[in-house]
C-alpha positions as CSV (number, residue, x, y, z in Angstrom):
1,X,34.3,15.9,-58.8
2,X,32.3,15.3,-62.0
3,X,29.5,17.5,-60.7
4,X,32.0,20.3,-60.1
5,X,33.6,19.9,-63.5
6,X,30.1,19.8,-65.2
7,X,29.0,22.9,-63.3
8,X,32.1,24.8,-64.2
9,X,31.7,23.9,-67.9
10,X,28.1,25.3,-67.7
11,X,29.3,28.4,-65.9
12,X,31.7,29.0,-68.7
13,X,29.0,28.2,-71.3
14,X,26.7,30.8,-69.7
15,X,29.5,33.4,-69.6
16,X,30.6,32.8,-73.2
17,X,26.9,33.0,-74.3
18,X,26.3,36.1,-72.3
19,X,29.4,37.8,-73.9
20,X,28.6,36.6,-77.4
21,X,24.9,37.8,-77.2
22,X,25.7,41.1,-75.5
23,X,28.6,41.9,-77.9
24,X,26.5,41.1,-81.0
25,X,23.3,42.8,-79.9
26,X,24.5,45.5,-77.6
27,X,21.9,44.4,-75.1
28,X,21.8,42.3,-72.0
29,X,20.0,39.0,-72.2
30,X,17.8,40.4,-69.4
31,X,16.5,43.2,-71.7
32,X,13.0,42.8,-72.9
33,X,12.7,40.5,-75.9
34,X,16.3,39.2,-75.6
35,X,15.8,35.9,-73.7
36,X,15.0,33.8,-76.8
37,X,17.9,35.1,-78.9
38,X,20.2,34.6,-75.9
39,X,19.0,31.0,-75.4
40,X,19.7,30.3,-79.1
41,X,23.4,31.3,-78.5
42,X,23.5,29.3,-75.3
43,X,22.1,26.2,-77.2
44,X,25.0,26.4,-79.6
45,X,27.6,26.3,-76.7
46,X,25.5,23.7,-74.9
47,X,25.8,21.3,-77.9
48,X,29.6,21.8,-77.9
49,X,29.8,21.0,-74.1
50,X,27.9,17.7,-74.8
51,X,30.3,16.8,-77.6
52,X,33.3,17.2,-75.2
53,X,31.6,15.3,-72.4
54,X,34.3,12.6,-72.4
55,X,36.9,15.3,-71.8
56,X,34.9,16.6,-68.9
57,X,34.8,13.1,-67.5
58,X,38.5,12.7,-67.8
59,X,39.1,16.1,-66.1
60,X,36.8,15.0,-63.2
61,X,39.1,11.9,-62.7
62,X,42.1,14.3,-62.6
63,X,40.5,16.7,-60.1
64,X,39.1,13.9,-57.9
65,X,42.3,13.7,-55.9
66,X,42.0,17.3,-54.9
67,X,38.4,16.7,-53.8
68,X,39.5,13.7,-51.7
69,X,42.2,15.9,-50.1
70,X,39.7,18.6,-49.4
71,X,37.3,16.1,-47.8
72,X,40.2,14.8,-45.6
73,X,41.1,18.3,-44.6
74,X,37.5,19.0,-43.5
75,X,37.5,15.7,-41.6
76,X,40.7,16.5,-39.8
77,X,39.9,20.2,-39.0
78,X,36.3,19.6,-38.0
79,X,36.4,16.2,-36.5
80,X,33.3,15.3,-38.5
81,X,32.8,12.0,-40.2
82,X,33.4,11.3,-43.9
83,X,29.7,11.7,-44.9
84,X,29.4,15.1,-43.3
85,X,32.7,16.2,-44.7
86,X,31.7,15.2,-48.2
87,X,28.5,17.1,-47.7
88,X,30.4,20.2,-46.8
89,X,32.8,19.9,-49.8
90,X,29.8,19.3,-52.2
91,X,28.1,22.4,-50.8
92,X,31.1,24.6,-51.0
93,X,32.3,23.4,-54.4
94,X,29.1,22.6,-56.2
95,X,26.7,25.2,-54.8
96,X,28.9,28.1,-53.6
97,X,31.5,27.6,-56.2
98,X,29.0,27.3,-59.1
99,X,27.2,30.5,-58.1
100,X,30.5,32.3,-57.7
101,X,31.8,31.1,-61.1
102,X,28.5,32.1,-62.8
103,X,28.4,35.5,-61.2
104,X,32.0,36.3,-61.9
105,X,31.7,34.9,-65.4
106,X,28.6,37.0,-66.3
107,X,30.2,40.0,-64.7
108,X,33.4,39.7,-66.7
109,X,31.4,38.9,-69.9
110,X,29.2,42.0,-69.4
111,X,32.2,44.2,-68.7
112,X,34.1,43.0,-71.7
113,X,31.0,43.4,-73.9
114,X,30.5,46.9,-72.6
115,X,26.8,46.1,-71.8
116,X,25.4,46.3,-68.2
117,X,24.0,43.1,-66.8
118,X,20.8,44.8,-65.8
119,X,19.1,46.9,-68.5
120,X,18.0,50.4,-67.5
121,X,14.4,50.7,-66.6
122,X,12.1,51.8,-69.4
123,X,9.8,54.5,-68.3
C-alpha cells in the first residue's frame, strides 16, 4: 500500500508541476527548451512530498486494509494463491493505476492550463 500511496503522490506532483509550468510559460514541458524549467518546478513539489513523507506513511496504513481486501477478492475469484494474488494487485494498482493517474493528471493539467500536451511541430 505504501508503494501505491507514494506513486499517487508523485502522479499528483507531476500533474501540479505540469499545470504550474504550462500556465506560467504558456508552453508544454515537452516543447523545445522547456524540460529544465519544468524540472525546476517539479523539484519544488518533490521537496514538499518528502517533507510530508510521514503523512504518506500514515495514509498507507489506512489504505492497507483495502489492499488486503482486494488481494482476498482476487484469491477467491481466481483460485490463485496469496503470492499470485498479491502480484496481480501490485500490477493493477502500482503499474496500471500509476500510469492511469499520471495520464489523467497531465491531461487535466494541460486542459486547465490551456496548453496542449504535445507541442505543434516546428517546420
